[in-house]
N, C-alpha and C positions, 0 to 999 in steps of 0.2 A: 422879327427878333426871333421868334421859332424855329425858323429854317437853320437860322446861323448856329441855334445854342444845341442842334442835332444831329450834327456830322459826326459819325462815328466811323470807324475801321471796322472792316468786316470781323476782325479779332475782337475789338472792342466791344462791338453789338454782341458777339456770340457770347461772350464770357458774363455780359451783363445779363442776357438774357438766361443764362443755368444760373448764374446767381437767383434771380427773380423766381425760376421756376421752383427751385431748391427750397429758398425761402417761403413761399408758397406750400409746398409739401409740409412743412412744419407747420405752418400756421393752421393747413386743413387738421393734421392730427390732434393740434393743441384744442381747436374747436371740438370734435369727439368726445375728447376731455372736459371739456368745460360743459358741455351737454349733459354727459352723464352723473354730474355733480348734482343735478336737479331731475327730478321727478315729476313736477309738480304743473307739467307743461299742459296745455287744452290739445286736443288733437289738433285744430288749426295751427298752433303755433310749431307743434313738432313736425306737422306735413312740410311748413314752409321753412323751419329752418333746414331740414332735412333736403327740401328739393334746393334751396340756395347753396349748400354745402355739395349737393351732388352737380351742379352745374358747374362749380368753381372745380370739382375734381375732374370732370370730363373736359374742358376749357382747358385745365393746367396740363392734362393727359394730352391734348393734341399739341398744346405750344411746347412741351417738352419733348414730345416725339420731333419736331419739327426742327428742336434746337441739336439733339441727339444727331440728327441726319444730316447737320449742317446745311440745312436748307436756307436759301435765300432768306433773311431777315430783313424787317423794316421798324424802323423806329416806332411808329403807329402801334405797333405789336405792345412794344411797354407800356404806353400810354394807355392802351386800350386794357391790359391786364390790370394796370393799376388802379383804373376808373372801377373795374368790377370788383376788384379787392375793397376796395372804399365801401362800394354798394353792399357788398355781402356783410362787410363790419357792421356797418350801419344798420344793416336789418337785424344781425346779431343783438346790436345792443338796443334796439327799439324792443325786440322779442323778449329780452331778458330783462328789462323792468327800466330801462332809459340810464337815468342817473346812478341807480341801484347796480347796474350791471358792469363787472370789472372788466368786459370785453373790450373797453375803451383801450385796451393795451395794446390790442393787435393794430392799433395805428401806428403804434412805434416802428415795427418791422416793415410796415407797408410805407410809409413816408421815408424811412431809411433808404429803403432801396431806391426809393423812386430820387432820392436827392444824390445817390452814389449816381445814376442812370442819366438826370439830365442835372448837368452842372450850373445851370443858368439859375440866378438868383431869383429874377423874376419869374421864371417857371415856378421853382419850387416854392417860392413865398405864397405865390397866387394857387397852387393846388394845394398848399396847406391850408391857406385862409377857406378855401372852397368845402377841404375836409372838416375845420372847425365848424364851419357854420351848418354843415350835415348833422354833426354831431350835438350841436345846440340846440337845432330845431327836434332833432329828434326825442332829446332828453326834455324838451317842453313839450310834446305832444304823445308821450307815452309814458308808460308806469303811471307815477304820480306826481311827473312834471316837477319843476321845478318850484320847491315852498318857499315860504318868507323868510323860513330859518336861517342864521346866519351860516350854518354848517354847511348847508347844502350850495350856498353862494360861495363858500371858502373851498370845498370840495371841487367844485367847478372850475373856480380860478385855479387851483393848483395843478389841475390836469392839463390844462390847456397851457400854462406858464412854461410846465415843465417839457411841455410836446416842442415847445418851439426851440430853445437851444439846441435839443439833441438832433433836430433836422437839420440848424443852420450849421452846428459844429461838422454833422456827417457832409453836409453839402461842401463846406470849406477844404475839408480833407480831400475830399475827391477831386472837386475843380485843381487843387494845389497837384496833387496827384497827378492828373490827367494833363496838365499843362507841361509837366516837366516831361511825361513820356513823348506829347506832342513834340515837345522842342527837338527830343534825341532823335525822332523820326525824320524831322526836318533836317537835323544836321546831317542824319545817314542820306536821306534823298540826297542834300547838297554835295556831299562826297560822293554817290552813285554818278551824279552828273559829271561831276570833275572826271572822274575814270573815263566815262563814256568820252568826254571832249578829247582826253589824253589818248585813249585808243583811237580816236579819228586823227588827230595830229600826226601820231606815230605811223600810221597808215600813210597818210599823205606826204610825208617828210621820209624819217628816217628809212621807213622800211621800202619806200622807193627807191631810195639811194642805193640801199644794199642789195637790192633785186638788180639795178644798173651794174652797179660794180660786179657781181655774179654773172653778168651776161658779159662785160667787160674781158673776165679772167676767163673765163671759157673761152672766147673767143682767142685769146692771147693762147691758151692752150691750142688750139687747134692751128694757129698759125705758126706757133713754136714746130710742133711735130715733135719727131724723134732726134732732131738734129741736137738737142743739148739737153742731157739728162739732168744736171744741175738744176738748169733753168725749169725743166719739167716739174722736177720733185718741187720747187719752191714755187710753180703754179698753182700745183695739186693741192700743196698744204694749203695756201692761200683761197684755194677754191673750196676746202674743207670748214676752213675758218668763216667764210662767207655764207655759207649755210647754214653753219653753228648759229651766226649773228641773224639771219632772216629767221631761223627759227623761235629765237628768243624774242624778236619784235612781233611775232606773229602772239605770242600768250597774251598780251594787252590787249589786241587788235581783235580776235577771236572772243575772249571772255567777256569783252564789252557786250555782246548779244546776251549773255546772262543777267547783266543789270537792267536790261530791256525785256526781261521776262522770260527769255528763251529757256526751255528743258535742257537739263544736262544731257539728254541724249542728243539733241538736235545741235547743239554747240559742239559737242566731243566729235559728231559724224564729220562737220566742217572741217574742225581742226585736223582729223585725222587725214581727208583728203590733201589740206595744204602740205602735212607732212610728207605725204606721196610725194606729192609735186615737187617737194624742197631735196629729199634724200632719193636716194636709189635704189631703197628696200623696199619690197614686196609686204604692202599693209593690209591688215584685214581686220574689220572690225565687226563685233558679234554683240548684239543686244539682246537679253532675253527677258521678257516679263512687260509689267506697265509700271511705267513710271509713276510713283506718286508725288505730290506733292512736296516738294523739296527747299526749305529755308534758301535762299540766295547765299548766304555764307556756307551751307553745307555745299550747294552746287561750285560755287568758284574752288572752294578748297579741294574738292575730287577731281576738278578740271586741272588745278594746280598739279597735284599726283601726277594724272594722266601727262600732262606736259612734261614734267622732268623725268618722267620715265622714259619719255621718247627722247627727249634731250638726252638723257644717259646713254641710251643706244647709239643715238646718233656718232655720238664724241667718243665713245670707248667701246661700244660693243663688236665693231668689226662685223655686223650681223647683215644677213642677206633678207631675213623674213621677220616679221614683227605681227605678233596677234594681239589684240584688245578686246578684252571681255567686259561686257558690262551687265549685270545681273542683276534684276529686282525683283527679289522674293518678299514673301509675305513679313518674314520678321529681319531682314538684312538688305542692304544695298553693297555689292559685290563690283570691286573695280579691279581686273587681272591684267597686266602687261607681261608679254613675253616676248623673249627673243631665242635665235639659235647663235648667238656670237660668242664670243671668247670667254664670258664669265666674268665674274667679279674676283679681285686678288683677296686675301685675307683681311688686309688693312683698309679695307674700301671704304667704312665707317669714318675712318679719319681723313679721307681723302675729299678735301672741300666741305661743302653744308648744304649737298644736293638733296643725301640721303635723310640728314638731319632735319632739312627741311621738310620734307615729305612725312617722315613721323612726326614731327609737330603739327602739321596740318591735321594728320589722321587724328590724333590724341584731341585736336581741340573740337571736333565735331564727334567727339565721343566713339572712335573706332580705332584701329589696330592697323599697324602693317606690315605686312610679312615679305622678308626678303629671301629669295632662295637663287642660291648658285651651286650647283652639285660639284662642278668642278672645271678645270679648263676645257675650254670648248662644249662646254654641255650647257650653253646660256644661262639666260636670269629671267626671272619670274618674279614679277612685283605683284603683291597682293595687298588692298586696302580694303577692309570691311568695316561697315559701320551699320549701328541698329536703323531698321526702319521704322524710325517715330511717325505716328500720325501727324499731321499738321494742318493748320488752317488754312482756308482761303487766303489766299493774297491779299495784303493789306490795300484796300483800295477803299475809295469812298461808300459810304454807304449810306448817303444821304437820299430820300424819296422825297419826290415832287408832292406836292400838297392838292 
């Protein structure tokens, strides 16, 4: 049951660990405040308290550093830190007088964070019960113990009773939220699988058929020779249309690699090689910098912008040379596609939906699209720039064996 309840994606585990670390810093700071309210500790009590807090500081520093560096995390770390938190809180309760100590309030954030991290009700209930037992035994064995007066029994009862609904409520909300998020991720994964199947189907059917049609048209052009100019024009137009269709069919095929985890650089390099084979243009691809981890949506939209830029050049530019540049800077990712063709007409934005789709794709990933066409026969340059936001590790299962 434990293994079935501790399956986190890497992003989930990182977020929970970060919350846990910051909550622990708050508790540590509050501990110093509570210690400062009294000055009647014995030397042994003060030494033990400061040692316990010091251990917590050292351990949380190491833990938070691992989170900050996005090192590989394990769910056992969260469990171990929660146990350490309870142990320190119980130690402080015992030193400060058992039932007379107000340090029991520290159990609330500790158990709340635990209830968020481990959504299994059994695990949370078991950990809460063990924490309550630790608190009860500590109050019995330290300070004046639990006297026979009704007021002390009432105080203990109130503290325990109000602890349970807080933990249960937090756990229920966290479980509901995580179930919804995982359901959305499963639906997204199913959609990605459908796209992969579609790309393979297109490759095996329509793309192969278009390729064979292109071969047939080229053979017809060779056979026709120069004997019939009207026929040649028709065949040349058909050949250009076939190339355009073949290129459009390559988008879902080559983009399929992105859904399997390929980097944008790798997918774009393969796509440009395909374009070079389909078109008669000289195509150059330049990649600068190291590609950071980019979300699949960012990669697919940049890929789509590159594809549509090449499609526009293939259909309308009459260019002989194309240059594609992909730059990965510290603060931005920049994609530039330039050709030496005829340029764009003044009303190019109103012709078709290609440029509006590219602009929409850029805006949806927080970027901007710049289209430059200085004049007739001076070519076109399309540039998409997006901010290079930090991204977490791809969401893979972070379950660890016991």
